[in-house]
C-alpha positions as CSV (number, residue, x, y, z in Angstrom):
1,X,27.0,37.8,20.9
2,X,28.1,34.5,21.4
3,X,29.2,33.6,25.1
4,X,32.7,33.9,25.1
5,X,34.7,30.6,26.3
6,X,38.2,31.1,28.4
7,X,40.1,28.0,28.5
8,X,42.2,28.2,31.9
9,X,45.8,27.9,32.2
10,X,46.5,27.4,35.7
11,X,49.9,27.7,37.0
12,X,51.9,25.6,39.8
13,X,55.4,25.5,40.1
14,X,56.0,26.5,36.4
15,X,53.6,23.8,35.1
16,X,49.9,23.6,34.0
17,X,47.8,21.9,36.7
18,X,44.1,22.0,37.8
19,X,43.1,21.7,41.5
20,X,40.0,20.4,42.9
21,X,38.3,23.0,45.3
22,X,41.1,25.1,45.3
23,X,43.0,22.7,47.2
24,X,47.2,22.6,46.3
25,X,47.7,19.4,47.5
26,X,44.8,18.1,44.9
27,X,46.8,19.2,41.7
28,X,46.7,17.3,38.5
29,X,49.8,18.3,36.3
30,X,48.6,18.5,32.9
31,X,51.4,20.2,31.3
32,X,55.2,21.3,31.9
33,X,55.3,23.8,29.4
34,X,52.6,26.4,29.3
35,X,53.5,28.3,26.3
36,X,52.6,24.9,24.2
37,X,49.1,24.7,26.3
38,X,48.5,28.2,25.2
39,X,49.2,28.0,21.5
40,X,46.9,24.4,21.5
41,X,44.2,26.9,22.7
42,X,45.0,29.4,20.4
43,X,45.1,27.1,17.6
44,X,41.6,25.3,18.5
45,X,40.1,28.7,18.0
46,X,39.7,30.3,21.6
47,X,39.4,33.9,21.4
48,X,41.2,34.6,25.0
49,X,43.3,32.7,27.6
50,X,42.5,32.7,31.1
51,X,45.9,32.6,33.4
52,X,46.2,31.8,36.9
53,X,49.6,32.2,39.1
54,X,48.1,29.8,41.9
55,X,51.4,30.1,43.8
56,X,51.1,34.1,43.5
57,X,47.4,33.8,44.7
58,X,49.0,32.2,47.7
59,X,51.9,34.3,48.1
60,X,50.6,37.5,47.4
61,X,52.8,38.3,44.6
62,X,54.1,37.1,41.2
63,X,55.3,33.8,41.5
64,X,55.0,32.4,38.1
65,X,56.4,35.3,35.9
66,X,58.6,33.2,33.7
67,X,55.7,31.0,32.6
68,X,53.4,33.7,32.1
69,X,55.7,35.4,29.7
70,X,56.3,32.6,27.9
71,X,52.3,32.3,27.1
72,X,52.3,36.0,26.6
73,X,55.0,35.5,23.8
74,X,53.5,32.3,22.6
75,X,50.0,33.5,21.5
76,X,50.7,37.3,20.5
77,X,47.2,37.7,18.8
78,X,45.1,36.2,21.8
79,X,44.4,38.2,24.5
80,X,45.1,37.0,28.1
81,X,43.6,37.6,31.2
82,X,45.7,37.2,34.3
83,X,45.1,36.5,38.3
84,X,46.8,35.7,40.9
85,X,49.3,37.4,43.3
86,X,48.4,40.8,42.0
87,X,48.0,43.2,44.9
88,X,49.7,46.4,43.9
89,X,49.6,49.4,41.4
90,X,52.8,48.6,40.4
91,X,52.3,44.7,39.4
92,X,48.9,45.8,37.6
93,X,50.7,48.3,35.5
94,X,53.8,45.8,34.8
95,X,51.5,42.9,33.6
96,X,49.7,45.3,31.4
97,X,53.0,46.7,30.3
98,X,54.0,43.1,29.6
99,X,50.9,42.3,26.9
100,X,48.8,41.0,29.4
101,X,45.1,42.6,28.2
102,X,43.2,42.2,31.3
103,X,44.6,41.6,35.3
104,X,42.4,40.3,37.9
105,X,41.8,41.4,41.3
106,X,40.6,38.8,43.4
107,X,41.7,39.0,47.6
108,X,42.4,42.5,46.9
109,X,39.0,43.4,46.1
110,X,37.9,42.5,49.4
111,X,41.1,43.1,51.8
112,X,42.3,46.2,49.8
113,X,39.4,47.8,48.5
114,X,41.3,51.4,47.8
115,X,43.7,49.5,45.6
116,X,41.4,47.7,43.4
117,X,39.0,50.6,43.0
118,X,42.0,53.0,41.9
119,X,43.5,50.3,39.8
120,X,39.7,50.1,38.1
121,X,39.6,53.6,37.6
122,X,42.9,54.0,36.4
123,X,42.7,51.3,33.7
124,X,39.0,51.4,32.9
125,X,38.4,48.1,31.1
126,X,41.2,46.3,31.7
127,X,40.9,45.3,35.3
128,X,38.1,42.3,36.1
129,X,37.2,41.6,39.7
130,X,37.4,38.0,40.9
131,X,34.6,36.7,43.1
132,X,35.5,33.3,44.8
133,X,32.6,32.1,46.6
134,X,31.9,29.1,49.2
135,X,28.3,29.4,50.0
136,X,27.6,32.6,48.6
137,X,30.2,34.2,51.0
138,X,33.8,35.9,49.2
139,X,36.7,33.5,50.3
140,X,40.2,35.2,49.7
141,X,44.0,33.8,49.8
142,X,43.7,31.4,47.4
143,X,40.3,30.2,48.6
144,X,42.1,29.7,52.2
145,X,40.0,32.1,54.1
146,X,35.9,32.2,53.9
147,X,34.8,35.9,54.7
148,X,31.6,37.1,55.9
149,X,31.1,39.5,52.8
150,X,28.3,38.3,50.3
151,X,29.3,37.9,46.9
152,X,26.8,40.3,45.2
153,X,27.9,42.8,48.1
154,X,31.2,42.8,46.8
155,X,30.3,43.2,43.3
156,X,28.2,45.8,43.9
157,X,31.0,48.2,45.2
158,X,32.7,48.1,41.8
159,X,29.8,48.9,39.4
160,X,30.8,52.4,38.7
161,X,34.6,52.0,39.2
162,X,35.5,51.0,35.4
163,X,35.6,47.2,36.2
164,X,35.7,44.8,33.0
165,X,33.7,42.2,34.1
166,X,33.1,40.1,37.2
167,X,34.5,36.7,37.3
168,X,32.7,34.6,40.1
169,X,33.8,31.4,40.8
170,X,31.9,28.6,42.6
171,X,35.0,27.2,44.7
172,X,32.7,24.0,45.8
173,X,32.2,23.6,42.1
174,X,35.8,24.0,41.0
175,X,37.6,21.1,39.1
176,X,34.7,18.7,40.1
177,X,33.2,18.6,37.2
178,X,29.9,19.0,38.9
179,X,28.0,21.2,36.7
180,X,28.0,25.1,36.6
181,X,26.0,26.7,39.7
182,X,23.7,28.6,37.3
183,X,21.4,29.5,39.6
184,X,24.0,31.8,42.0
185,X,25.8,32.8,38.7
186,X,22.5,34.0,37.0
187,X,21.6,35.7,40.5
188,X,24.8,37.7,40.7
189,X,24.3,38.9,37.0
190,X,21.0,39.9,37.5
191,X,21.9,42.1,40.8
192,X,24.7,44.0,38.9
193,X,25.2,45.8,35.8
194,X,29.1,44.6,35.4
195,X,29.0,41.3,32.7
196,X,29.8,38.1,34.4
197,X,32.1,35.5,33.6
198,X,31.1,31.9,34.9
199,X,33.8,29.6,36.7
200,X,33.9,26.5,38.2
201,X,32.2,23.1,37.3
202,X,31.9,23.2,33.8
203,X,31.9,19.2,32.8
204,X,30.0,19.1,29.4
205,X,28.1,21.0,26.5
206,X,25.2,21.1,28.1
207,X,26.5,23.4,30.9
208,X,27.6,25.4,27.8
209,X,24.4,25.7,26.6
210,X,22.4,26.3,29.7
211,X,24.7,29.5,30.1
212,X,24.2,30.6,26.6
213,X,21.0,30.4,26.8
214,X,20.8,33.0,29.6
215,X,23.6,35.0,28.5
216,X,21.4,37.9,27.5
217,X,20.8,38.2,31.3
218,X,24.7,39.5,32.1
219,X,26.5,36.3,31.6
220,X,29.2,37.5,29.2
221,X,31.3,34.3,29.3
222,X,32.6,31.1,31.1
223,X,36.0,29.6,31.8
224,X,36.3,26.1,31.2
225,X,39.3,24.1,32.7
226,X,39.5,20.1,34.1
227,X,36.7,19.0,31.2
228,X,38.9,20.2,28.4
229,X,42.1,18.7,29.7
230,X,40.0,15.6,30.4
231,X,38.6,15.3,26.7
232,X,35.0,15.8,28.3
233,X,34.6,19.0,26.4
234,X,35.5,19.1,22.9
235,X,37.1,22.6,21.8
236,X,35.5,22.8,18.1
237,X,32.4,21.5,19.5
238,X,32.0,23.7,22.5
239,X,32.7,26.9,19.9
240,X,30.4,25.6,17.5
241,X,27.8,25.5,20.1
242,X,27.8,28.9,21.7
243,X,28.1,30.2,18.2
244,X,24.8,28.5,17.2
245,X,23.2,29.6,20.1
246,X,24.0,33.6,20.0
247,X,21.3,34.2,18.2
248,X,18.7,32.8,20.9
249,X,20.3,34.7,23.7
250,X,19.7,37.9,21.6
251,X,16.1,36.5,20.9
252,X,15.5,35.9,24.6
253,X,16.9,39.4,25.2
254,X,14.5,40.9,22.8
255,X,11.5,38.7,24.2
């Protein structure tokens, strides 16, 4: 199966932005109309959308609900995974009821593991665990706090809970166009039985090729943000590339 490409729509103040290393003071606005951006990605052929409520991640509760709902209404045939500010079962249920295919639990996975595990069990396959790390240690509260919990240790806690995937973000790479941290992403994929989605640093088709080549080792997909908005990665070429490399990944697994 081909590596899944997840174009990112990060929301701040109702607008589509990209941050550098998770710094809310370093936000570049790319669109004032999230729904229009979602339609562009859908029209380009992407099979999923990755949406993050950045304000919600800091506030601990949904803060860009209207923008998220506009995206859901605009691309009803394209599955959406949503993170940011989802800290209660009621919020999980509400977003799933509104049409979100998969919710992402980030800070809650570390700070409120009972809730996070319960959500995974209550909605098997519809909850992903977002692990954002700096130097291999988990960061929370919109990346403002760095914990002493190793990323791999946190991921293992969710292996048998019904989580759909681990979304692994290298904070130091995010929004910097410096290339994916393939070594740490692959190490995490090899350490857990859950599929891993890479995030942070995609700058070129070469990054996608490198991930696609090892996809059979547990890397299910990759989130692409600034490289798409800046035109460094062409959607058609990216989708064609991962499709062409899918048999190669399968052959690697067989070998």
